[in-house]
ZABAVEX-97435 format. One line per field, with one value per residue (C-alpha): x negated, z negated, y negated. Coordinates in pm, 1 decimal, m for minus. Last residue first. Example, Ala and Ser with C-alpha at 12.3 -4.5 7.8 and 13.67 -1.06 7.14 Angstrom:
<nodes>
xx = m1367.0,m1230.0
zz = m714.0,m780.0
yy = 106.0,450.0
</nodes>
This chain:
<nodes>
xx = m13950.3,m13674.0,m13670.7,m13522.8,m13262.1,m13160.1,m13136.5,m12921.2,m12680.8,m12655.8,m12568.3,m12265.5,m12206.7,m12133.8,m12363.7,m12417.5,m12806.1,m13125.4,m13214.1,m12939.6,m12878.7,m13280.0,m13338.1,m13106.3,m13283.3,m13628.8,m13481.0,m13318.4,m13683.9,m13646.7,m14008.4,m13903.5,m13685.1,m13720.9,m13446.8,m13205.4,m13242.6,m13184.4,m12887.8,m12677.4,m12781.0,m12608.8,m12286.1,m12305.4,m12325.1,m12010.2,m11767.9,m11832.9,m11728.0,m11448.5,m11354.4,m11348.4,m11227.4,m10935.9,m10752.0,m10892.3,m10726.3,m10432.1,m10423.6,m10054.0,m9943.8,m10209.6,m10171.6,m9777.3,m9813.5,m10087.6,m9869.9,m9573.6,m9805.1,m9947.6,m9573.8,m9506.7,m9827.8,m10101.1,m10264.2,m10280.0,m10156.3,m9797.1,m9777.4,m9931.3,m9666.7,m9395.8,m9497.0,m9528.9,m9193.9,m9064.5,m9187.2,m9101.9,m9298.6,m9158.0,m9060.1,m9241.9,m9328.8,m9191.2,m9421.4,m9645.7,m9763.0,m9833.4,m9577.7,m9811.7,m9583.2,m9478.9,m9694.5,m9556.8,m9870.9,m9898.1,m9734.8,m9912.2,m10275.6,m10195.6,m10016.9,m10265.6,m10565.4,m10489.2,m10398.5,m10766.9,m10890.2,m10649.1,m10787.2,m11153.3,m11006.4,m10843.8,m11158.0,m11361.8,m11084.2,m11109.2,m11511.2,m11413.6,m11176.8,m11416.3,m11683.3,m12023.0,m11939.1,m12292.2,m12473.7,m12681.9,m12444.6,m12172.2,m12330.9,m12379.6,m12039.4,m11898.9,m12214.6,m12078.7,m11737.5,m11945.9,m12144.6,m11804.6,m11668.1,m11936.7,m12015.0,m11681.7,m11532.4,m11788.1,m11957.9,m12196.8,m12171.3,m12446.2,m12743.4,m12651.3,m12647.1,m12932.9,m13134.0,m13295.7,m13638.1,m13798.7,m13475.4,m13408.1,m13244.6,m12880.0,m12932.9,m12994.5,m12694.7,m12467.7,m12555.1,m12629.9,m12290.5,m12078.2,m12182.3,m12496.2,m12374.3,m12022.6,m11736.4,m11785.6,m11988.6,m11690.5,m11438.7,m11621.9,m11585.4,m11244.8,m11069.6,m11054.9,m10997.2,m10626.5,m10530.4,m10308.0,m10266.1,m10107.0,m9955.3,m10118.6,m10415.1,m10655.3,m10979.0,m11284.0,m11642.8,m11910.9,m12202.5,m12416.9,m12414.2,m12772.8,m12825.9,m12988.4,m12729.3,m12408.9,m12345.1,m12085.0,m11718.8,m11619.0,m11269.4,m11030.6,m10642.0,m10301.9,m10253.2,m10254.1,m10081.0,m10276.4,m10661.2,m10879.3,m11003.0,m11415.8,m11701.8,m12023.7,m12318.6,m12691.4,m12967.7,m13003.0,m13303.0,m13455.0,m13553.9,m13359.5,m13517.7,m13329.2,m13344.1,m13557.1,m13709.0,m13332.5,m13101.1,m13097.0,m13079.5,m12865.0,m12628.0,m12631.2,m12560.2,m12280.6,m12047.1,m12118.2,m11988.0,m11648.7,m11572.5,m11634.6,m11387.0,m11133.1,m11193.5,m11094.8,m10811.2,m10683.6,m10554.7,m10827.9,m10750.1,m10877.1,m10767.5,m10444.2,m10371.4,m10087.6,m10263.5,m10493.1,m10197.4,m9964.4,m10324.9,m10329.0,m9954.9,m9962.3,m10279.3,m10108.8,m10201.6,m10334.2,m10611.2,m10593.7,m10923.4,m11110.0,m10829.0,m10778.3,m11134.8,m10993.3,m10688.1,m10864.1,m11077.8,m10783.4,m10619.9,m10965.2,m10955.1,m10612.6,m10642.6,m10969.8,m10785.5,m10508.2,m10745.9,m10878.1,m10602.0,m10537.0,m10890.6,m10875.9,m10557.7,m10668.8,m10999.0,m11177.1,m11452.5,m11710.0,m11752.4,m11463.7,m11304.6,m11376.2,m11282.7,m10951.6,m10833.0,m10865.4,m10751.3,m10414.1,m10348.4,m10324.0,m10150.8,m9887.7,m9841.6,m9604.7,m9379.5,m9101.5,m8823.6,m9013.5,m9049.1,m8866.8,m8653.5,m8906.2,m9133.3,m8894.2,m8705.1,m8894.1,m9231.7,m9185.4,m9008.3,m9357.6,m9541.6,m9376.6,m9404.3,m9785.1,m9777.8,m9608.8,m9840.6,m10149.7,m9980.8,m9932.9,m10300.9,m10421.4,m10210.6,m10353.6,m10715.9,m10640.4,m10517.0,m10855.6,m11014.6,m11373.1,m11444.9,m11558.4,m11273.8,m10993.8,m11141.6,m11109.9,m10736.2,m10668.4,m10834.7,m10643.8,m10302.1,m10403.7,m10364.5,m9992.7,m9764.0,m9530.8,m9483.7,m9642.6,m9877.4,m9591.8,m9421.8,m9704.3,m9750.1,m9391.0,m9419.2,m9730.2,m9537.7,m9191.4,m9409.6,m9576.2,m9236.8,m9061.0,m9353.2,m9607.7,m9553.5,m9702.6,m9429.1,m9617.6,m9448.9,m9458.5,m9815.5,m9812.7,m9589.4,m9872.1,m10167.1,m9931.5,m9880.2,m10279.8,m10340.3,m10042.3,m10201.6,m10545.9,m10486.6,m10207.8,m10484.2,m10556.9,m10544.0,m10672.9,m10978.0,m11045.8,m10995.9,m11216.6,m11473.7,m11446.2,m11493.0,m11837.7,m11925.0,m11804.8,m12075.1,m12082.9,m11761.5,m11892.3,m11668.3,m11596.2,m11284.3,m11140.5,m11210.1,m10983.8,m10650.5,m10744.6,m10865.0,m10545.9,m10348.2,m10630.0,m10502.1,m10684.8,m10421.3,m10015.8,m10055.0,m10028.0,m10344.7,m10147.0,m10173.8,m10547.9,m10509.8,m10431.2,m10585.5,m10814.9,m10942.0,m11010.3,m11203.9,m11423.1,m11440.8,m11569.8,m11826.0,m11980.6,m12009.9,m12164.9,m12407.3,m12490.4,m12577.4,m12798.9,m12965.0,m13053.0,m13206.0,m13421.0,m13567.5,m13619.7,m13776.0,m14023.4,m14074.9,m13687.7,m13491.0,m13126.4,m13353.6,m13204.6,m12850.6,m12923.4,m12895.9,m12582.8,m12407.6,m12496.8,m12302.2,m11978.5,m11989.1,m11985.1,m11707.6,m11520.7,m11564.3,m11451.7,m11145.7,m11101.5,m11097.4,m10878.6,m10628.0,m10623.9,m10722.5,m11109.4,m11035.0,m11269.7,m11148.3,m11338.3,m11487.7,m11752.3,m11925.0,m12254.0,m12547.7,m12561.5,m12346.5,m12233.3,m11888.0,m11922.6,m12094.9,m11812.2,m11568.0,m11728.5,m11633.9,m11821.8,m12140.2,m12114.3,m12075.4,m12352.9,m12607.5,m12530.6,m12587.4,m12873.0,m13060.5,m12933.0,m13123.3,m13438.4,m13367.7,m13372.3,m13666.4,m13663.4,m13805.0
zz = 2342.8,2586.6,2718.8,2428.4,2346.3,2675.1,2718.9,2395.5,2469.7,2865.1,2741.2,2508.3,2828.0,3042.8,3360.2,3662.1,3734.4,3512.9,3740.3,3658.4,3250.1,3193.9,3415.5,3260.5,2930.4,3094.5,3220.0,2916.1,2667.6,2349.4,2181.9,1967.5,1805.5,1914.4,1704.9,1646.1,2046.8,2104.2,1921.5,2080.6,2395.5,2301.7,2159.0,2481.0,2680.4,2457.9,2444.4,2836.4,2858.3,2655.5,2847.5,3165.9,3097.3,2976.4,3318.1,3377.1,3080.9,3289.1,3619.0,3767.6,3474.0,3491.3,3861.7,3860.9,3603.8,3787.1,4107.5,3896.4,3779.6,4154.9,4276.0,3976.5,4056.1,3833.1,3508.9,3309.4,3068.2,3200.7,3505.4,3284.6,3015.0,3259.1,3405.0,3080.0,2941.7,3269.3,3263.3,2884.0,2570.2,2241.1,2034.7,1760.2,1959.6,2266.2,2396.5,2217.1,2024.4,1626.0,1586.6,1818.6,2074.2,1971.3,2055.1,2328.5,2389.3,2763.9,2791.4,2469.7,2587.6,2929.6,2857.1,2506.4,2693.0,2978.1,2822.8,2736.2,3120.2,3230.6,2880.1,3065.6,3399.5,3228.0,3050.8,3377.3,3529.5,3220.7,3284.5,3643.5,3529.6,3279.0,3539.7,3353.7,3403.7,3587.9,3249.1,3198.1,2914.2,3122.3,3417.1,3128.1,3027.9,3420.1,3438.8,3153.1,3287.0,3614.6,3367.8,3203.4,3569.9,3626.0,3260.6,3135.9,3511.3,3562.2,3901.0,3996.8,4400.8,4562.3,4303.8,4057.6,4361.3,4471.6,4179.0,4020.1,3975.2,4328.7,4523.2,4332.3,4630.0,4561.3,4185.2,4262.7,4562.8,4271.0,4030.1,4250.1,4465.0,4152.6,3938.2,3969.9,4225.5,4407.6,4242.8,3929.8,4019.2,4289.8,4036.2,3819.7,4099.3,4206.6,3899.2,3955.5,4364.3,4391.0,4770.3,4969.8,5218.1,5058.8,5268.1,5087.7,4887.2,4973.2,4952.3,5045.2,4877.7,5105.9,5091.7,5377.6,5633.5,5761.5,5403.0,5440.2,5197.9,5324.5,5140.2,4852.4,4866.6,4633.3,4541.2,4515.8,4477.7,4631.8,4699.7,5072.4,5371.9,5542.6,5606.3,5313.3,5421.7,5387.2,5212.1,5334.2,5146.7,5247.4,4962.8,4872.2,5162.4,5028.3,4685.6,4418.5,4045.2,3835.9,3586.7,3761.0,4102.2,4235.1,4002.0,4204.3,4552.7,4457.5,4277.8,4530.9,4790.4,4625.7,4561.6,4942.7,5065.4,4802.6,5000.8,5328.8,5224.9,5119.6,5380.5,5647.1,5416.2,5439.4,5300.2,4982.2,4644.6,4360.5,4534.5,4611.0,4253.5,4216.0,4042.4,3855.5,3727.5,3594.8,3463.1,3255.7,3176.5,3080.6,2846.8,2658.2,2721.5,2496.5,2766.5,3108.4,3172.2,2881.0,2674.2,2887.5,2723.5,2334.0,2450.8,2631.7,2362.5,2120.4,2407.8,2430.6,2046.3,2040.0,2339.5,2172.1,1852.7,1986.1,2232.0,1913.0,1758.6,2072.6,2107.7,1731.0,1794.3,2103.7,1945.7,2271.5,2343.4,2558.9,2948.5,2985.2,3298.8,3115.0,2784.3,2883.2,3104.2,2851.9,2582.6,2808.6,2920.3,2554.8,2400.4,2641.4,3007.1,3008.8,3343.6,3233.7,3504.5,3628.3,4018.9,4095.7,4372.9,4470.2,4603.3,4934.1,5039.0,4903.7,4963.4,5271.7,5438.2,5349.3,5515.6,5806.0,5839.5,5757.9,6079.4,6307.2,6235.5,6297.4,6656.4,6739.8,6704.4,6869.2,7159.0,7142.8,7121.5,7416.5,7641.9,7537.5,7386.4,7331.8,7434.6,7104.5,7064.8,7210.6,6970.1,6658.6,6772.1,6808.7,6459.2,6308.9,6445.2,6169.9,5889.8,5986.3,5996.2,6290.9,6086.4,5973.9,5741.9,5596.9,5506.1,5400.8,5143.7,5011.5,4999.6,4795.2,4543.4,4529.5,4426.1,4163.2,4012.6,4017.3,3793.0,3856.7,3904.6,3705.0,3713.6,3855.6,4172.1,4170.4,4151.4,4451.9,4655.3,4563.0,4665.2,5018.8,5042.8,5013.1,5292.7,5508.6,5512.2,5536.1,5880.8,5975.6,6067.3,6363.5,6652.2,6415.2,6337.9,6680.4,6800.4,6492.0,6613.4,6975.3,6872.4,6719.1,7069.1,7256.0,7014.5,6732.1,6549.6,6234.8,6014.5,5637.8,5711.2,5849.5,5561.7,5349.7,5516.6,5363.0,5023.8,4981.4,5005.2,4773.8,4508.6,4385.9,4355.9,4328.1,4204.4,4343.7,4216.3,3956.2,4086.0,4053.0,3710.2,3650.4,3310.8,3454.3,3748.0,3481.1,3235.3,3566.7,3670.0,3330.3,3338.7,3651.1,3532.9,3241.3,3424.0,3664.7,3396.7,3185.6,3473.4,3655.9,3304.5,3236.0,3570.1,3511.0,3150.5,3288.5,3010.2,3131.8,2855.7,3043.6,3356.5,3319.4,3310.7,3645.3,3815.0,3581.5,3708.7,4035.0,4093.1,3892.4,4099.0,4431.6,4323.2,4199.8,4541.4,4716.1,4470.9,4591.2,4954.1,4944.1,4751.3,4996.1,5045.7,5064.8,5394.4,5664.7,5815.4,6119.7,6343.0,6178.2,6170.9,5924.1,5938.1,5654.4,5591.7,5255.4,5309.6,5646.2,5471.6,5203.9,5502.8,5646.3,5293.1,5276.6,5468.5,5244.6,4936.5,5044.0,5123.2,4783.1,4641.0,4804.1,4704.6,4333.9,4308.2,4447.5,4188.0,3893.7,4008.8,4208.4,4023.9
yy = m12016.9,m11970.7,m11610.4,m11390.7,m11682.9,m11718.8,m11320.2,m11307.2,m11575.0,m11451.1,m11058.1,m11238.1,m11426.5,m11141.2,m11195.3,m11409.3,m11539.9,m11543.7,m11819.2,m12052.9,m12012.4,m12000.2,m12251.6,m12491.1,m12466.5,m12525.2,m12832.4,m12969.5,m12890.3,m12829.0,m12833.7,m13112.9,m12871.8,m12557.3,m12348.9,m12653.5,m12655.9,m12338.2,m12293.0,m12620.3,m12463.9,m12142.3,m12316.0,m12548.2,m12277.3,m12105.2,m12382.1,m12410.6,m12067.2,m12096.2,m12401.8,m12263.9,m11865.1,m11955.0,m11975.3,m11588.6,m11453.2,m11330.9,m11404.8,m11349.8,m11572.0,m11823.8,m11868.7,m11910.6,m12186.4,m12347.1,m12350.6,m12510.0,m12788.4,m12818.9,m12917.1,m13142.1,m13305.0,m13236.2,m13417.4,m13111.9,m13297.7,m13407.4,m13173.8,m12854.8,m12951.8,m12944.8,m12652.5,m12478.7,m12615.6,m12451.1,m12097.2,m12034.7,m12150.4,m12087.0,m12409.1,m12564.5,m12872.8,m12912.0,m13184.7,m13397.4,m13070.4,m13107.9,m12806.4,m12602.6,m12397.1,m12080.2,m11761.5,m11517.9,m11342.3,m11415.9,m11750.4,m11905.4,m11749.0,m11890.3,m12235.1,m12300.7,m12222.2,m12404.1,m12698.3,m12692.0,m12681.5,m12977.0,m13178.2,m13185.0,m13283.7,m13564.8,m13598.8,m13648.8,m13853.7,m14077.8,m14103.1,m14186.1,m14455.0,m14596.4,m14635.0,m14457.2,m14177.0,m14108.0,m14149.2,m13837.5,m13707.7,m13758.1,m13564.8,m13290.2,m13260.5,m13197.3,m12974.0,m12786.6,m12730.9,m12573.2,m12356.5,m12233.7,m12159.6,m11945.1,m11766.0,m11693.4,m11662.6,m11384.9,m11247.7,m11023.6,m10924.6,m11113.9,m11198.8,m10956.6,m10650.6,m10796.6,m10798.6,m11108.9,m11209.7,m11204.7,m11282.9,m11595.1,m11805.7,m11610.4,m11689.2,m12054.9,m12058.9,m11963.1,m12188.7,m12533.2,m12456.1,m12353.4,m12672.4,m12948.5,m12979.5,m12848.8,m12737.3,m12924.4,m13195.6,m13241.5,m13220.7,m13463.1,m13749.8,m13616.0,m13726.2,m14089.7,m14014.7,m14066.8,m13974.0,m14104.6,m13809.1,m13524.5,m13285.1,m12975.9,m13053.9,m12748.7,m12878.7,m12660.4,m12687.5,m12499.5,m12306.9,m12295.2,m12057.7,m11938.7,m11902.9,m11571.3,m11438.7,m11625.5,m11911.9,m11921.0,m12047.3,m12323.3,m12410.9,m12733.7,m12660.1,m12569.8,m12212.3,m12116.9,m12202.3,m12417.9,m12396.1,m12553.8,m12887.4,m12882.2,m13030.3,m12868.5,m12781.8,m12802.1,m12812.8,m12423.9,m12418.9,m12706.0,m12512.0,m12741.4,m12701.6,m12930.5,m13184.0,m13431.6,m13246.8,m13241.6,m13481.3,m13830.3,m13706.6,m13392.8,m13620.6,m13871.9,m13605.1,m13514.0,m13838.0,m13928.6,m13574.8,m13661.3,m13961.9,m13826.0,m13546.3,m13767.4,m14000.9,m13737.7,m13596.0,m13923.7,m14275.9,m14280.4,m14381.0,m14603.8,m14946.5,m14865.1,m14779.3,m14474.8,m14233.0,m14475.4,m14652.5,m14325.0,m14209.8,m14537.7,m14525.9,m14136.3,m14201.4,m14499.8,m14887.8,m15153.1,m15298.6,m15110.0,m14933.8,m14960.2,m14913.4,m14589.3,m14488.5,m14486.5,m14317.2,m14051.4,m13992.1,m13919.3,m13700.3,m13500.7,m13435.3,m13333.7,m13090.5,m12933.0,m12881.4,m12725.5,m12499.2,m12397.9,m12269.1,m12078.4,m11981.9,m11814.4,m11633.0,m11510.0,m11329.2,m11289.5,m11033.3,m11220.1,m11217.7,m11464.5,m11254.2,m10893.1,m10957.7,m11187.0,m10904.0,m10657.2,m10854.1,m10946.9,m10609.8,m10465.4,m10816.8,m10844.4,m10891.2,m11209.6,m11272.2,m11062.5,m10998.4,m10684.7,m10587.4,m10250.8,m10422.3,m10628.6,m10351.2,m10262.3,m10547.8,m10868.2,m10737.3,m10560.9,m10866.3,m11056.3,m10793.9,m10814.8,m11153.1,m11113.2,m10877.0,m11111.4,m11380.6,m11145.4,m11015.3,m11391.6,m11437.7,m11142.9,m11273.0,m11615.5,m11445.9,m11245.9,m11502.6,m11671.9,m11986.4,m11979.6,m12339.7,m12459.0,m12703.0,m12444.7,m12179.0,m12391.5,m12506.4,m12169.7,m12028.8,m12288.0,m12081.7,m11855.4,m12090.9,m12112.5,m12361.7,m12272.1,m11953.8,m11588.4,m11734.0,m11937.7,m11614.0,m11433.6,m11736.4,m11713.0,m11330.8,m11412.2,m11647.2,m11420.1,m11077.2,m11297.1,m11427.0,m11116.5,m10974.4,m10680.5,m10340.2,m9995.7,m9777.7,m9523.3,m9489.6,m9868.9,m9857.3,m9604.1,m9858.9,m10162.5,m9891.9,m9829.0,m10208.5,m10270.5,m10008.5,m10141.9,m10520.5,m10362.0,m10178.5,m10436.0,m10679.9,m10472.5,m10726.8,m11014.8,m10793.1,m10716.1,m11084.7,m11193.8,m10983.1,m11116.4,m11421.6,m11325.8,m11179.6,m11446.9,m11650.6,m11938.4,m11897.5,m11711.5,m11511.1,m11685.5,m11868.5,m11538.5,m11359.7,m11604.6,m11411.1,m11066.3,m11233.2,m11376.2,m11102.2,m10873.9,m11114.3,m11415.3,m11645.4,m11603.1,m11254.2,m10896.8,m10671.5,m10501.1,m10165.4,m10222.2,m10284.9,m9878.4,m9872.8,m9615.3,m9881.2,m10158.9,m9951.8,m9830.8,m10183.4,m10293.3,m10033.4,m10096.2,m10519.5,m10366.2,m10114.1,m10403.8,m10659.3,m10412.3,m10291.0,m10607.8,m10695.5,m10396.7,m10412.3,m10807.5,m10744.5,m10494.9,m10261.9,m10073.3,m10044.1,m10004.0,m9856.9,m9491.3,m9621.3,m9755.8,m9416.5,m9313.2,m9644.0,m9599.1,m9265.2,m9456.5,m9705.3,m9493.3,m9270.6,m9581.5,m9779.6,m9399.2,m9443.1,m9813.3,m9717.0,m9398.7,m9604.8,m9863.7,m10229.0,m10124.4,m9885.1,m10035.3,m10345.4,m10338.4,m10642.2,m10741.4,m10391.2,m10480.6,m10686.2,m10945.0,m11271.4,m11142.5,m11231.4,m11054.3,m10729.2,m10749.3,m10725.3,m10406.2,m10206.3,m9884.1,m9993.2,m10290.8,m10104.6,m9851.3,m10169.8,m10303.4,m9984.8,m9952.7,m10295.6,m10216.4,m9895.9,m10062.7,m10340.8,m10116.9,m9927.5,m9610.0,m9276.5
</nodes>
C-alpha cells in the first residue's frame, strides 16, 4: 500500500495535469501555454471526482503509526471534506466577488509566468490568444448557478465588471506585458496582437456580466447565517460562534483604542487617536514620495528583520531567504499581498503592493505590513513549509491553505515583533496598533453586515444602529485607517467573501491561546523558538488540528 506522502504526491501530479495553470503557479513542468477546464463545470466536477478518489485512499492512513504520515492524511482529508461540502452547497456558483474570485485568478496567472526566453513568452502569447476559454467557461458556470437561483449580490457583479472593464482599457495590466517584453527584447507583433485580443475579451466579459448576469443578481449583500457559518468554519479552521466572536471583536476594538490613545500621546501629547492618525498620514517626514521609494523602504525593513532574527528565533535556510518587493499591475483591488515561491524556489516569494494612484505614501503602517506579508509573516511561514519536504506531504506544502492559520500567523508575527522590541519608534508602534485595530474592525463589520447584527452601543460611530454599506465604509475609513477608496474596497471584499476577514484576528487569538497553554504546561522549559518551529514546520492546517498537533509535539 502506498504511503500518505506517495498518495499526496500523486494527487498534486494529477491536479497539475488536470489544471495546467496550477502547474504554472507551482513552477513545475506542465502545459504552460494551456488553460484547461478549471474555470468551468467540467473541470470543477472532474476535480471533485479526483478529490473523492484520493480521500478514500488517504482515509486508510488517518491513524498511521508514523506521525508524519497520519498528519498528512488528516490535513488533506479535512481539506477535501471541506471542498466537497462547499461544492454540494453550490459555493462554486458564488465565486464572483470583489477579491479572490475566479476572474482575478485568470488575470494574476500572468504575474507568475516566467519571461526569460522566447518559449516562455510564447506560452504567455498562447494564453493571451486563448483567454476566452477560461472566461467563457467561467461565465457558463456562473450562468448555471443563475439557472439554479444561486447568484451573488449586484455590488459584487459591478465590482468584477469594473475590474474587467479596466483590464480592457488603456490602463490595463496586460499592457504591462508589452513593457516587460520590450525591456527584455522580446516584443513582437504577435504579442501586441495577443494583448489586444485579451483586452477585447476582458471587455466582452464585463459586458456579459452587466447585461446577462446582472438582471438576476440579488440586491441583498448579506449571505445569512447558513452560508456564513459554513464559510467561516472553512476559512478560519475552527468552529465559530458568531455571537461570541462579535462580542469579542468589540472588546478587542476598545482594548486597542485605549492603547492607541496611550501611544498617540507619545507622538503628539494631548492629541486623540484621529488627530495622531491624521498627522501621521500627512507628515512629510514620515512618508515616501514614490512607489519606488516605498519598495526600497520595505525591502530595507525586511532585510534587517531577516538578518536579525534568522538563527536566533527562526531557522531560515538560505534557499528561502530571497524575497522580492513589487508594485502590482494596475486594475486590481487595492491592498498588499504575498505570492509564494515556485516549488523549486527558482521563482522567489514576493510582496506585492497595489497602491493605486498614490505617490506620497505614509510609512507608519508599512513596518508592520512588511512583517505581516514578508518576514516573519507569510514568506517565512509558506517558504518554511515548502522547504519541509521530508516532514510534510507535497499536497500540504503546495495546495493547503487556511486563512485562520496563514493570516493568524501573520498577525501573530506583528505582535511578536512588538514583543521583541521592533516597535520602539512610537509612530511605528501606533501603526502596528492601527493594523490590529483594522483587523478588529473587520470582525464587527463582517459579522455585523452578514448576520444583520446591531452596532454595539459602545461604538463611537452609529451606536445601536443597524449596519449598512455606507456606515461600514465610514467605520473602516476611520477605524480601519483606510482612505475613502480603500474603505469602500474593504467592505466590498467582506460582503463578497464572508468569513474571510475575521480569520486574521481570530487566527491570531487561537495561536496566542495555543502558545499560552504550552507555556503554562512547560513552565521554565518553554522555548519560544521550539514553539515557532512547531507552528511553521508542521505547515498549514485547520486551527483545531494545529492545536492538537502542537500540544502533542512540544513537550
